[in-house]
C-alpha positions in Angstrom: 0.0 0.0 0.0 1.2 3.5 -0.8 2.0 5.5 2.3 3.6 8.9 2.6 7.2 7.8 1.8 6.1 5.8 -1.3 3.8 8.6 -2.5 6.6 11.1 -2.4 9.0 8.7 -4.2 6.6 7.8 -6.9 5.7 11.5 -7.5 9.5 12.2 -7.8 9.8 9.4 -10.4 6.9 10.7 -12.4 8.4 14.1 -12.5 11.7 12.6 -13.8 10.0 10.2 -16.3 6.6 11.4 -17.4 6.4 15.1 -16.8 6.2 17.0 -20.1 4.7 14.1 -22.1 1.4 14.7 -24.0 -1.5 12.3 -23.4 -2.6 10.4 -26.5 -5.1 7.9 -25.1 -6.8 6.9 -21.9 -8.5 3.6 -21.1 -10.4 3.2 -17.9 -12.2 0.2 -16.4 -10.8 -2.3 -18.8 -10.8 -4.8 -15.9 -13.8 -4.0 -13.7 -13.0 -4.1 -10.0 -15.6 -3.8 -7.2 -13.4 -1.7 -5.1 -11.8 0.6 -7.7 -13.2 4.0 -7.2 -13.6 6.7 -9.9 -14.8 10.3 -10.1 -17.9 10.6 -12.2 -18.0 8.4 -15.3 -14.6 6.9 -16.0 -15.5 6.4 -19.6 -15.2 10.2 -19.9 -11.5 10.1 -18.7 -10.2 10.1 -22.3 -12.2 13.2 -23.2 -11.0 14.9 -20.0 -7.3 14.1 -20.5 -6.6 13.5 -24.2 -4.0 16.0 -25.7 -3.1 17.4 -22.3 0.5 17.7 -21.1 1.6 16.1 -17.9 2.7 18.7 -15.4 4.0 18.5 -11.8 3.3 15.4 -9.6 3.2 15.6 -5.8 2.9 13.0 -3.1 1.0 13.7 0.1 -0.8 11.4 2.6 -1.1 8.1 0.8 -1.9 9.9 -2.5 -0.1 10.7 -5.7 -1.4 13.8 -7.5 -0.5 14.4 -11.2 -1.4 17.7 -12.8 -2.4 17.6 -16.5 -3.0 21.3 -17.4 -6.5 22.1 -16.1 -7.1 18.4 -15.0 -5.8 16.2 -12.2 -5.0 12.5 -12.0 -5.2 11.4 -8.4 -4.2 7.8 -7.4 -5.0 6.4 -3.9 -3.0 4.3 -1.5 -4.2 0.9 -2.9 -3.1 1.6 -6.5 -0.1 0.0 -8.1 1.3 2.5 -10.7 3.8 1.3 -13.3 5.7 3.0 -16.1 6.0 1.3 -19.5 8.6 2.1 -22.1 7.7 2.1 -25.8 8.9 -1.5 -26.3 7.2 -2.8 -23.1 4.2 -5.0 -23.4 1.1 -3.4 -21.7 -0.5 -5.3 -18.9 -3.6 -7.3 -19.9 -5.5 -6.3 -16.7 -5.6 -2.7 -15.4 -8.1 -0.2 -14.1 -6.4 2.8 -15.8 -4.0 3.1 -18.7 -2.6 6.4 -19.9 -0.6 6.4 -23.2 1.6 9.2 -24.4 2.4 10.5 -27.8 5.9 9.0 -27.6 4.3 5.6 -27.1 5.3 5.2 -23.5 2.6 4.7 -20.9 1.6 4.4 -17.3 -0.8 1.9 -15.9 -2.7 1.7 -12.6 -4.1 -1.5 -11.1 -6.0 -2.1 -7.9 -5.5 -5.2 -5.7 -7.7 -4.8 -2.6 -9.1 -1.3 -3.1 -8.0 2.1 -4.4 -9.0 5.3 -6.0 -8.3 6.3 -9.6 -9.8 9.8 -9.7 -9.6 12.1 -12.7 -11.2 15.5 -12.6 -11.1 19.2 -13.5 -8.9 21.2 -11.1 -10.9 22.3 -8.0 -14.0 20.1 -8.6 -13.0 17.1 -6.4 -14.3 17.7 -2.8 -13.4 14.3 -1.3 -12.7 14.8 2.4 -9.8 12.3 2.5 -8.1 14.2 -0.3 -8.7 17.6 1.1 -7.4 16.7 4.6 -4.3 15.0 3.2 -3.4 18.2 1.4 -4.2 20.5 4.3 -2.6 18.7 7.2 1.0 18.9 8.1 3.4 16.2 7.1 6.0 14.9 9.6 8.6 15.8 7.0 7.8 19.5 7.6 9.6 21.6 10.2 6.1 22.9 11.2 5.3 19.4 12.4 6.9 20.1 15.7 6.4 18.8 19.3 3.6 21.3 20.0 1.7 20.1 16.9 2.1 16.5 17.9 1.1 17.2 21.5 -2.2 18.7 20.1 -2.8 15.4 18.3 -2.1 13.1 21.2 -4.0 15.2 23.7 -7.2 15.6 21.6 -10.5 14.5 23.2 -10.9 10.8 23.1 -7.4 9.9 22.1 -6.3 8.7 25.5 -8.7 5.7 25.0 -7.0 4.6 21.8 -4.2 2.1 21.3 -0.9 3.2 19.7 -1.9 1.7 16.4 -5.3 3.4 16.4 -3.7 6.7 17.3 -1.4 6.6 14.2 -3.5 4.7 11.7 -7.1 6.0 12.0 -9.0 9.3 11.4 -6.1 10.7 9.3 -4.5 12.3 12.3 -1.3 12.1 10.3 -2.2 11.5 6.6 0.0 8.9 4.9 1.0 7.2 8.1 -0.7 3.8 7.9 -0.5 0.3 9.1 2.8 -0.3 7.2 4.9 2.6 8.3 3.6 2.6 11.9 5.2 -0.8 12.6 8.8 0.5 12.5 7.8 3.8 14.1 6.4 2.0 17.1 9.4 -0.4 17.2 11.9 2.5 17.2 9.9 4.2 19.9 9.7 1.0 22.0 5.9 1.0 22.1 3.7 -2.0 21.6 0.9 -1.4 19.0 -1.8 -2.3 21.5 -0.5 -0.1 24.3 -3.1 2.5 25.3 -2.3 6.2 24.9 -3.5 6.9 28.4 -0.6 4.8 29.8 2.1 6.6 27.8 4.7 8.4 30.0 6.1 11.7 28.9 9.2 9.9 27.8 7.1 7.5 25.7 5.4 10.5 24.0 8.7 12.2 23.3 10.1 8.9 21.9 7.0 8.5 19.7 7.3 12.0 18.3 11.0 11.6 17.6 10.4 8.2 15.9 7.6 9.5 13.7 9.9 12.3 12.4 13.0 10.2 12.0 11.5 7.0 10.7 9.4 8.6 8.0 12.3 10.7 6.9 14.6 7.6 6.8 12.1 5.6 4.7 11.5 8.5 2.4 15.2 9.1 1.8 15.7 5.5 0.9 12.8 5.5 -1.7 10.2 3.6 0.3 9.9 0.3 2.1 11.3 -3.0 0.9 7.7 -4.4 1.0 6.4 -1.9 -1.6 7.2 -1.4 -5.3 7.9 1.9 -7.1 6.9 3.3 -10.5 9.3 0.8 -12.2 8.2 -2.3 -10.1 11.3 -2.2 -7.9 11.2 -2.6 -4.1 12.1 0.4 -1.9 15.6 0.6 -0.4 14.5 0.9 3.2 14.8 -2.5 5.0 11.8 -2.9 7.3 12.5 -4.0 10.8 8.9 -5.2 11.4 6.9 -6.5 8.3 6.0 -9.6 6.5 9.7 -9.9 5.6 10.8 -10.2 9.2 8.2 -12.6 10.8 9.8 -15.3 13.0 13.2 -13.7 12.5 15.3 -12.4 15.5 14.9 -8.8 16.6 17.9 -6.7 15.6 18.1 -5.3 19.1 17.4 -8.1 21.6 17.2 -11.3 19.5 13.5 -12.1 20.4 11.7 -13.5 17.4 9.3 -11.1 15.7 5.6 -11.9 16.1 2.6 -11.2 14.0 -1.0 -10.9 15.2 -4.3 -9.8 13.8 -5.5 -6.6 15.3 -8.0 -3.9 14.2 -8.8 -5.5 10.9 -5.2 -5.9 9.9 -1.9 -7.2 11.1 0.6 -6.0 13.7 4.2 -7.0 14.0 6.2 -6.5 17.2 9.1 -7.6 19.4 7.8 -8.7 22.8 11.3 -8.0 24.2 11.6 -4.4 23.0 7.9 -3.4 22.9 6.3 -4.2 26.3 2.6 -4.0 26.9 1.9 -4.8 30.5 -1.5 -3.3 31.0 -4.7 -5.4 30.6 -6.1 -5.4 27.1 
């Protein structure tokens, strides 16, 4: 799934590879998918985008935004985006294919769920999109300790677990169930640990880990569990992920565990991430 570091990296690759190309053809919904979301009638995407030139791309939250003159192509966190050179065979299955006048292309496919929204600039009023653009990113200097304190002391937050704090309600857009695993490991906090039990030191550690871990993953081009625009895995070696289950912790040697929690999976080291309160 695309989270903030991957969104930033893919946008950078688009700017280096696709920016300036003129759109020749657009095919949407070639492979119908129940959980592929579009804006309006996707059959109109060709008329909306054809002959427009790709402008600047940006990553924020778990979204990649690509400008195309007066239109916008917006891809959500569950979308796999790939670049195809002129000689490359196009995928048989996809939810969106954009071909350029130099005969290169990008394709987008959805596995579990994902948005492939194309629209005129300013007409998309999706709350998820607007919040992701408006809220501060941990990569910004303005995302300081005071800003984080306002998040962690908001009404009702004390009842939440560490995972719920980071991965729900878009408190920090683009910080999802993937990135949070290493954030909590680096902070020494168990994913199920309740916010109300956090000491001041734990809160400081969590803030520092959010800032440093996201920066580290971004600099290295995303996680080694996620692919980029060219189908390559990111350079950041995850400490807690599907790649490290049943392997020894890098710090204490305890074997990494996986559990189901809150509709997804959590990974943790029971040696480094204690959770002593009743759950």
